[in-house]
C-alpha positions in Angstrom: -1.7 -14.0 -7.3 -2.4 -15.3 -10.9 -2.1 -11.9 -12.6 -4.4 -10.0 -10.2 -3.3 -6.8 -8.8 -1.9 -7.7 -5.3 -2.5 -4.3 -3.7 -6.2 -4.5 -4.5 -6.7 -7.9 -2.9 -8.9 -7.8 0.1 -7.6 -8.4 3.6 -10.1 -8.0 6.5 -12.7 -6.3 3.7 -10.0 -3.7 2.6 -7.4 -3.7 -0.1 -4.1 -4.7 1.1 -2.6 -1.3 -0.1 -5.1 0.5 2.2 -3.9 -1.7 5.2 -0.3 -0.5 4.3 -1.4 3.2 3.9 -3.0 2.8 7.5 0.4 1.8 8.9 2.4 4.3 6.8 0.4 7.6 6.9 1.0 8.5 10.5 4.8 8.0 9.8 5.2 10.1 6.7 4.1 13.7 5.8 2.7 12.6 2.4 1.8 9.2 1.0 2.0 8.3 -2.8 1.1 5.1 -4.6 3.0 3.8 -7.6 0.9 1.7 -9.9 0.7 0.7 -13.4 -2.8 -0.5 -13.7 -6.2 -0.1 -12.1 -5.2 3.5 -11.5 -8.9 4.6 -10.8 -9.1 2.0 -8.1 -5.8 3.3 -6.4 -6.9 7.0 -6.9 -10.2 6.2 -4.9 -8.1 5.7 -1.8 -7.5 9.5 -1.7 -3.7 9.4 -2.2 -1.9 10.7 -5.4 -0.9 8.0 -7.8 2.0 7.8 -10.1 3.1 5.4 -12.8 6.5 4.2 -14.3 8.2 6.2 -16.8 10.6 3.5 -17.7 9.5 1.4 -20.6 8.9 -2.3 -20.0 8.6 -4.0 -16.7 11.4 -2.6 -14.7 10.3 -3.8 -11.3 10.3 -1.9 -8.0 13.1 0.5 -8.9 10.9 1.7 -11.7 8.2 2.6 -9.1 10.7 4.1 -6.9 11.9 6.2 -9.8 8.4 7.3 -10.8 7.9 8.6 -7.2 11.1 10.5 -7.3 9.8 12.2 -10.3 6.9 13.8 -8.6 7.9 14.3 -4.9 9.4 17.4 -3.5 10.7 16.1 -0.3 14.3 15.4 0.7 13.6 11.7 1.4 11.5 8.9 0.0 10.3 5.8 1.8 9.4 2.8 -0.2 7.2 -0.1 1.0 5.6 -2.8 -1.0 1.7 -2.9 -1.1 1.6 -6.5 -0.2 3.1 -6.3 3.3 0.3 -4.9 5.5 2.0 -5.8 8.8 5.0 -3.3 8.5 6.0 -1.8 11.9 4.6 1.3 13.1 8.2 2.7 13.9 9.6 1.8 10.5 10.2 5.4 9.4 11.7 6.6 12.7 14.2 3.7 12.8 15.2 4.0 9.3 15.5 7.8 9.5 17.5 7.6 12.6 20.0 5.2 11.1 20.2 7.3 7.9 21.1 10.4 9.9 23.5 8.6 12.3 25.5 7.0 9.6 25.1 10.0 7.1 24.1 7.5 4.6 22.3 7.7 1.2 19.8 5.0 2.1 18.7 2.9 5.1 17.3 -0.7 4.3 15.5 -3.1 6.5 17.2 -6.4 7.7 15.9 -9.2 9.8 17.4 -12.4 11.3 20.8 -13.0 12.5 24.1 -14.5 10.9 23.5 -16.9 8.2 19.9 -16.3 8.7 20.0 -12.6 7.9 17.6 -11.4 5.3 17.6 -8.0 3.6 14.3 -6.5 2.6 15.5 -4.1 -0.1 12.1 -2.5 -1.0 11.6 -1.4 2.6 13.8 1.4 2.0 14.3 5.2 3.1 16.6 7.2 0.8 17.6 10.5 -0.3 15.4 11.8 -3.1 18.5 13.5 -4.8 19.6 10.0 -5.7 17.3 10.3 -8.8 19.9 10.8 -11.3 21.9 7.8 -10.1 18.8 5.6 -10.3 17.9 6.8 -13.7 21.4 6.0 -14.9 21.2 2.5 -13.4 17.8 1.8 -15.0 18.9 3.3 -18.3 21.7 0.7 -18.4 19.0 -2.1 -18.3 19.7 -2.9 -14.6 16.8 -3.9 -12.4 17.9 -5.4 -9.0 17.3 -3.1 -6.0 20.2 -4.7 -4.1 22.7 -4.2 -6.8 21.7 -0.5 -7.1 21.9 -0.1 -3.2 25.4 -1.6 -3.3 26.7 1.5 -5.4 25.4 3.8 -2.6 26.3 4.4 1.0 23.6 2.2 2.5 23.1 1.3 6.1 21.3 -1.8 7.2 18.8 -1.4 10.0 18.0 -4.6 12.1 14.3 -5.3 12.9 13.6 -8.2 15.3 9.9 -9.0 14.0 10.4 -10.8 10.6 6.7 -11.3 10.4 6.2 -7.4 10.0 7.9 -7.7 6.5 6.0 -10.8 5.2 4.9 -10.4 1.6 1.5 -11.8 0.7 2.1 -13.2 -2.7 -0.6 -15.8 -3.0 -4.3 -16.2 -2.1 -3.1 -18.9 0.3 -0.8 -16.4 2.1 -3.7 -14.1 2.7 -5.8 -16.9 4.1 -3.0 -18.1 6.4 -2.8 -14.4 7.7 -6.5 -14.1 8.2 -6.6 -17.5 10.0 -3.8 -16.5 12.3 -5.1 -13.0 13.1 -8.5 -14.4 14.0 -6.9 -16.6 16.6 -4.9 -13.8 18.3 -6.8 -12.1 21.1 -7.6 -8.6 20.7 -6.4 -8.6 16.9 -8.8 -6.8 14.5 -8.4 -5.4 11.1 -7.1 -1.9 10.7 -9.8 0.7 10.7 -11.0 2.1 7.3 
């Protein structure tokens, strides 16, 4: 996005992060935003905001770690701010798989066979994994998939690949806006 804050980019007149919150809040007990800049803008959304405690840019795992430092729940759901189409049954499906497999974490996968794609930041995990994550980050490691490989992680298949699309460019946002205006009955999420 050319250095702009993706979560604050407008989609249907609202910041993308607000679209994500609209989809997630009915699925979770408490929402939390992990952000490292424009904190006042994020706080105006009425949700607690936390920031990375790991120095330097440590990627999505640093945001997950920051959330683990402040939550008091047994589980943490992670979803990126630039994926406003996430499924309304995301949490129930991930939590069912986590319980069924007695796993540490549940992660989204889409596609089949050689076309299968893992979406590692769409993740439900036990919050007591904080020390494991701290150790991994303190070793200078940053890849979500590599950390998940050290855990008992279950992959949860979802059919709708489009639900996990990341809007990484202004053109991606425009394509989504053009498509949604052509779908009968589609409308922006309520504010």
